C-alpha positions as a LaTeX table, in Angstrom:
\begin{tabular}{lrrr}
\hline
Residue & $x$ (\AA) & $y$ (\AA) & $z$ (\AA) \\
\hline
Met1 & 18.68 & $-7.12$ & 7.10 \\
Ala2 & 15.15 & $-7.04$ & 5.74 \\
Thr3 & 12.36 & $-6.82$ & 8.17 \\
Thr4 & 9.96 & $-9.80$ & 7.82 \\
Ser5 & 6.16 & $-9.24$ & 7.72 \\
Ser6 & 5.82 & $-10.90$ & 11.08 \\
Glu7 & 8.08 & $-8.17$ & 12.55 \\
Ala8 & 6.53 & $-5.22$ & 10.68 \\
Lys9 & 4.15 & $-3.23$ & 12.77 \\
Val10 & 2.20 & 0.03 & 12.33 \\
Ser11 & 0.63 & 1.89 & 15.27 \\
Leu12 & $-2.95$ & 3.23 & 15.42 \\
Lys13 & $-4.37$ & 5.45 & 18.09 \\
Leu14 & $-7.97$ & 4.46 & 18.79 \\
Leu15 & $-10.53$ & 6.83 & 20.33 \\
Ile16 & $-12.87$ & 4.74 & 22.34 \\
Asp17 & $-16.21$ & 5.67 & 23.89 \\
Thr18 & $-15.97$ & 3.53 & 27.11 \\
Lys19 & $-19.51$ & 4.33 & 28.06 \\
Ala20 & $-21.00$ & 3.02 & 24.70 \\
Lys21 & $-18.20$ & 0.50 & 24.45 \\
Arg22 & $-17.33$ & 1.28 & 20.91 \\
Val23 & $-14.36$ & 2.54 & 18.78 \\
Leu24 & $-15.28$ & 5.90 & 17.29 \\
Phe25 & $-12.26$ & 6.20 & 14.97 \\
Ala26 & $-8.66$ & 5.48 & 14.60 \\
Glu27 & $-5.85$ & 8.14 & 14.26 \\
Ala28 & $-3.45$ & 6.76 & 11.66 \\
Gly29 & $-0.22$ & 7.78 & 9.98 \\
Lys30 & 0.82 & 7.44 & 6.31 \\
Asp31 & 2.04 & 3.83 & 6.86 \\
Phe32 & $-1.38$ & 2.54 & 7.61 \\
Val33 & $-3.11$ & 4.65 & 5.00 \\
Asp34 & $-0.66$ & 3.57 & 2.36 \\
Phe35 & $-1.42$ & $-0.02$ & 3.34 \\
Leu36 & $-5.15$ & 0.45 & 2.93 \\
Phe37 & $-4.69$ & 2.24 & $-0.44$ \\
Asn38 & $-2.35$ & $-0.64$ & $-1.56$ \\
Leu39 & $-5.25$ & $-3.08$ & $-1.06$ \\
Leu40 & $-6.97$ & $-1.47$ & $-4.05$ \\
Gln41 & $-3.97$ & $-2.38$ & $-6.19$ \\
Leu42 & $-4.90$ & $-6.05$ & $-5.92$ \\
Pro43 & $-7.18$ & $-7.55$ & $-8.56$ \\
Val44 & $-10.29$ & $-6.92$ & $-6.46$ \\
Arg45 & $-10.01$ & $-3.26$ & $-7.57$ \\
Thr46 & $-11.32$ & $-4.35$ & $-10.98$ \\
Val47 & $-14.52$ & $-5.66$ & $-9.47$ \\
Val48 & $-14.97$ & $-2.48$ & $-7.33$ \\
Arg49 & $-14.53$ & $-0.25$ & $-10.36$ \\
Leu50 & $-17.09$ & $-2.15$ & $-12.32$ \\
Leu51 & $-19.70$ & $-1.69$ & $-9.67$ \\
Thr52 & $-22.02$ & 1.31 & $-9.85$ \\
Glu53 & $-22.18$ & 3.84 & $-7.00$ \\
Gln54 & $-25.58$ & 2.37 & $-6.12$ \\
Thr55 & $-24.25$ & $-1.17$ & $-5.66$ \\
Met56 & $-20.82$ & $-0.36$ & $-4.38$ \\
Val57 & $-21.45$ & $-1.09$ & $-0.66$ \\
Gly58 & $-19.42$ & $-2.09$ & 2.29 \\
Thr59 & $-15.93$ & $-1.14$ & 3.26 \\
Leu60 & $-14.20$ & $-1.54$ & $-0.08$ \\
Gly61 & $-16.64$ & 0.87 & $-1.54$ \\
Asn62 & $-16.02$ & 3.30 & 1.27 \\
Leu63 & $-12.29$ & 3.10 & 0.85 \\
Tyr64 & $-12.54$ & 3.67 & $-2.92$ \\
Glu65 & $-14.81$ & 6.67 & $-2.41$ \\
Ser66 & $-12.50$ & 8.04 & 0.27 \\
Ile67 & $-9.68$ & 8.15 & $-2.30$ \\
Glu68 & $-11.91$ & 9.80 & $-4.90$ \\
Asn69 & $-12.96$ & 12.49 & $-2.39$ \\
Met70 & $-9.50$ & 13.14 & $-1.02$ \\
Asn71 & $-7.77$ & 16.33 & $-2.24$ \\
Glu72 & $-4.63$ & 15.53 & $-4.29$ \\
Thr73 & $-2.61$ & 17.87 & $-2.15$ \\
Tyr74 & $-2.38$ & 14.93 & 0.34 \\
Phe75 & $-0.80$ & 12.68 & $-2.27$ \\
Gln76 & 2.98 & 12.34 & $-2.81$ \\
Ser77 & 4.16 & 14.54 & $-5.69$ \\
Asn78 & 4.76 & 11.42 & $-7.89$ \\
Gln79 & 1.32 & 9.97 & $-7.19$ \\
Thr80 & $-2.26$ & 10.82 & $-8.20$ \\
Lys81 & $-5.74$ & 9.42 & $-7.37$ \\
Asp82 & $-5.58$ & 7.45 & $-10.70$ \\
Ser83 & $-2.33$ & 5.82 & $-9.63$ \\
Val84 & $-4.29$ & 4.15 & $-6.86$ \\
Leu85 & $-7.69$ & 3.76 & $-8.54$ \\
Lys86 & $-6.56$ & 2.90 & $-11.99$ \\
Pro87 & $-3.03$ & 1.39 & $-11.77$ \\
Lys88 & $-1.53$ & 0.44 & $-15.17$ \\
Ala89 & 0.79 & $-2.32$ & $-13.89$ \\
Pro90 & $-0.23$ & $-5.64$ & $-12.24$ \\
Phe91 & 0.29 & $-5.61$ & $-8.54$ \\
Ser92 & 1.12 & $-8.56$ & $-6.22$ \\
Ala93 & 0.20 & $-9.01$ & $-2.58$ \\
Thr94 & 3.86 & $-9.67$ & $-1.86$ \\
Gln95 & 4.56 & $-6.00$ & $-2.53$ \\
Ile96 & 2.19 & $-4.75$ & 0.13 \\
Pro97 & 3.66 & $-4.05$ & 3.52 \\
Leu98 & 2.15 & $-6.24$ & 6.32 \\
Leu99 & 0.98 & $-8.76$ & 3.59 \\
Ser100 & 4.41 & $-9.45$ & 2.14 \\
Leu101 & 6.67 & $-12.20$ & 3.13 \\
Glu102 & 9.52 & $-9.76$ & 3.20 \\
Gly103 & 9.80 & $-6.03$ & 3.97 \\
Ser104 & 8.91 & $-3.44$ & 1.36 \\
Gly105 & 12.60 & $-2.65$ & 0.80 \\
Ser106 & 13.44 & $-6.19$ & $-0.38$ \\
Leu107 & 11.88 & $-5.97$ & $-3.93$ \\
Arg108 & 14.15 & $-8.10$ & $-6.18$ \\
Tyr109 & 14.70 & $-8.11$ & $-9.92$ \\
Tyr110 & 15.85 & $-11.12$ & $-11.91$ \\
Thr111 & 17.14 & $-11.68$ & $-15.43$ \\
Cys112 & 18.59 & $-14.38$ & $-17.65$ \\
Pro113 & 21.24 & $-16.70$ & $-16.05$ \\
Ser114 & 24.92 & $-16.13$ & $-16.40$ \\
Asn115 & 25.27 & $-19.78$ & $-17.55$ \\
Pro116 & 22.08 & $-20.53$ & $-19.48$ \\
Ser117 & 20.91 & $-24.10$ & $-20.17$ \\
Asn118 & 20.45 & $-23.01$ & $-23.76$ \\
Ser119 & 23.92 & $-22.54$ & $-25.22$ \\
Asn120 & 22.48 & $-20.73$ & $-28.23$ \\
Ser121 & 20.90 & $-18.10$ & $-26.06$ \\
Ser122 & 20.78 & $-14.64$ & $-27.78$ \\
Cys123 & 20.83 & $-12.93$ & $-24.34$ \\
Tyr124 & 24.18 & $-14.25$ & $-23.24$ \\
Gly125 & 27.53 & $-13.10$ & $-24.52$ \\
Gln126 & 30.42 & $-10.83$ & $-23.68$ \\
Tyr127 & 29.06 & $-7.85$ & $-25.63$ \\
Gln128 & 25.38 & $-8.44$ & $-25.28$ \\
Tyr129 & 22.97 & $-7.17$ & $-22.72$ \\
His130 & 19.81 & $-8.45$ & $-21.11$ \\
Glu131 & 16.64 & $-6.84$ & $-22.34$ \\
Tyr132 & 14.20 & $-8.22$ & $-19.84$ \\
Val133 & 13.85 & $-8.36$ & $-16.03$ \\
Ala134 & 11.08 & $-9.71$ & $-13.77$ \\
His135 & 10.25 & $-9.50$ & $-10.10$ \\
Asn136 & 9.80 & $-13.30$ & $-9.94$ \\
Ala137 & 12.62 & $-15.79$ & $-10.34$ \\
Gly138 & 11.53 & $-18.49$ & $-12.76$ \\
Ala139 & 9.83 & $-16.21$ & $-15.27$ \\
Lys140 & 10.69 & $-17.09$ & $-18.89$ \\
Cys141 & 12.72 & $-14.75$ & $-21.03$ \\
Pro142 & 10.77 & $-14.03$ & $-24.27$ \\
Thr143 & 14.03 & $-14.02$ & $-26.27$ \\
Cys144 & 16.16 & $-16.94$ & $-25.09$ \\
Lys145 & 13.36 & $-18.95$ & $-23.30$ \\
Asn146 & 15.56 & $-19.47$ & $-20.22$ \\
Ser147 & 14.13 & $-19.03$ & $-16.70$ \\
Phe148 & 15.21 & $-15.86$ & $-14.96$ \\
Ser149 & 17.48 & $-16.78$ & $-12.11$ \\
Arg150 & 20.22 & $-14.17$ & $-11.80$ \\
Glu151 & 19.36 & $-11.45$ & $-9.33$ \\
Met152 & 19.92 & $-7.85$ & $-10.50$ \\
Gln153 & 21.01 & $-5.06$ & $-8.24$ \\
Tyr154 & 18.83 & $-1.98$ & $-8.43$ \\
Val155 & 20.37 & 1.46 & $-7.80$ \\
Ala156 & 18.11 & 4.57 & $-7.53$ \\
Ala157 & 19.30 & 7.79 & $-9.09$ \\
Ala158 & 19.58 & 10.77 & $-6.75$ \\
Asn159 & 16.87 & 12.64 & $-8.56$ \\
Glu160 & 14.66 & 9.58 & $-8.49$ \\
Val161 & 15.00 & 9.35 & $-4.72$ \\
Ala162 & 14.14 & 12.99 & $-4.31$ \\
Ala163 & 11.07 & 12.63 & $-6.56$ \\
Val164 & 9.75 & 9.63 & $-4.68$ \\
Gly165 & 10.27 & 11.20 & $-1.28$ \\
Glu166 & 8.86 & 9.00 & 1.42 \\
Gly167 & 7.44 & 6.52 & $-0.97$ \\
Gly168 & 3.86 & 5.17 & $-0.81$ \\
Phe169 & 0.85 & 7.22 & $-1.82$ \\
Val170 & 0.06 & 9.82 & 0.88 \\
Lys171 & 2.13 & 12.49 & 2.62 \\
Gly172 & 3.57 & 11.71 & 6.06 \\
Val173 & 3.13 & 15.10 & 7.53 \\
Val174 & $-0.60$ & 14.57 & 7.84 \\
Thr175 & $-2.54$ & 12.50 & 10.36 \\
Tyr176 & $-5.55$ & 10.63 & 8.93 \\
Met177 & $-8.84$ & 9.54 & 10.48 \\
Val178 & $-9.86$ & 5.91 & 9.64 \\
Met179 & $-13.43$ & 4.84 & 10.52 \\
Asp180 & $-14.40$ & 1.27 & 11.20 \\
Asp181 & $-16.05$ & 1.15 & 7.72 \\
Leu182 & $-12.65$ & 2.21 & 6.10 \\
Val183 & $-13.69$ & 5.82 & 5.34 \\
Val184 & $-10.41$ & 7.70 & 5.35 \\
Thr185 & $-10.11$ & 11.53 & 5.64 \\
Pro186 & $-7.41$ & 13.92 & 6.70 \\
Met187 & $-7.70$ & 14.58 & 10.40 \\
Ser188 & $-8.35$ & 18.01 & 11.88 \\
Thr189 & $-9.89$ & 19.52 & 15.08 \\
Ile190 & $-13.06$ & 20.26 & 13.19 \\
Ser191 & $-13.38$ & 16.82 & 11.75 \\
Ser192 & $-12.87$ & 15.26 & 15.19 \\
Ile193 & $-15.58$ & 17.45 & 16.71 \\
Thr194 & $-17.90$ & 16.54 & 13.80 \\
Met195 & $-17.36$ & 12.89 & 14.43 \\
Leu196 & $-18.11$ & 13.19 & 18.13 \\
Asn197 & $-21.33$ & 15.00 & 17.22 \\
Lys198 & $-22.15$ & 12.31 & 14.70 \\
Phe199 & $-21.73$ & 9.57 & 17.38 \\
Asn200 & $-23.79$ & 11.65 & 19.81 \\
Val201 & $-21.01$ & 11.69 & 22.43 \\
Lys202 & $-22.26$ & 13.61 & 25.45 \\
Glu203 & $-19.50$ & 12.87 & 28.04 \\
Val204 & $-16.00$ & 13.74 & 26.94 \\
Gly205 & $-14.65$ & 12.20 & 30.17 \\
Ala206 & $-15.85$ & 8.80 & 28.86 \\
Leu207 & $-13.47$ & 9.00 & 25.87 \\
Glu208 & $-10.26$ & 6.94 & 26.08 \\
Glu209 & $-7.25$ & 6.89 & 23.77 \\
Arg210 & $-5.60$ & 3.54 & 23.18 \\
Val211 & $-2.61$ & 2.70 & 20.99 \\
Val212 & $-2.65$ & $-0.59$ & 19.20 \\
Asp213 & $-0.12$ & $-2.25$ & 16.95 \\
Met214 & $-1.14$ & $-3.72$ & 13.60 \\
Gly215 & 0.86 & $-6.58$ & 12.10 \\
Met216 & 0.22 & $-9.41$ & 9.71 \\
Pro217 & $-1.88$ & $-11.42$ & 12.18 \\
Glu218 & $-4.20$ & $-8.55$ & 12.78 \\
Val219 & $-4.45$ & $-7.73$ & 9.07 \\
Trp220 & $-5.52$ & $-11.28$ & 8.20 \\
\hline
\end{tabular}
């Protein structure tokens, strides 16, 4: 059974300065970082890419720059920085975990109907095959002009599963630091100490860890 977006949750560990009453940063796993990187797969990435470094301000610019600055050793073996920053294929919000209406494992493929309305369809016959598929039911076949309505079953080859690994963009063996302005960096002891110095934290005893769950309501 597919998990709906309302059920999907990712956990973040927040480091809070209780004295200053502010969140210093969030400790996040690959699920949340993949979600952030997926946001740049939406059409807004085109606008971000057209902006110069001088005018690319705000959280989207920070997120874009974080990916540019991240070492590619943190990316999955089948992904590169360009696969996030310069994707070749159009991307839909329904394919992003936490934004989709269904879980990420429920991606569907459709092709021409078994009983097309057009009896002269060149895509239908005992010895013929369907050349086109689409993620959305209702798309028009370029050949027979029928609407795609028959769902196809996708089966991954063993070597394909091995190549993809965990899926997503970044590796899951790493913990990431996410700032409130969406700057993302791999987390380490040194980076944590650097951030405490940056925020001028004097009393370590005033720091508090708090785990929060992020779902679709929090994302929107």
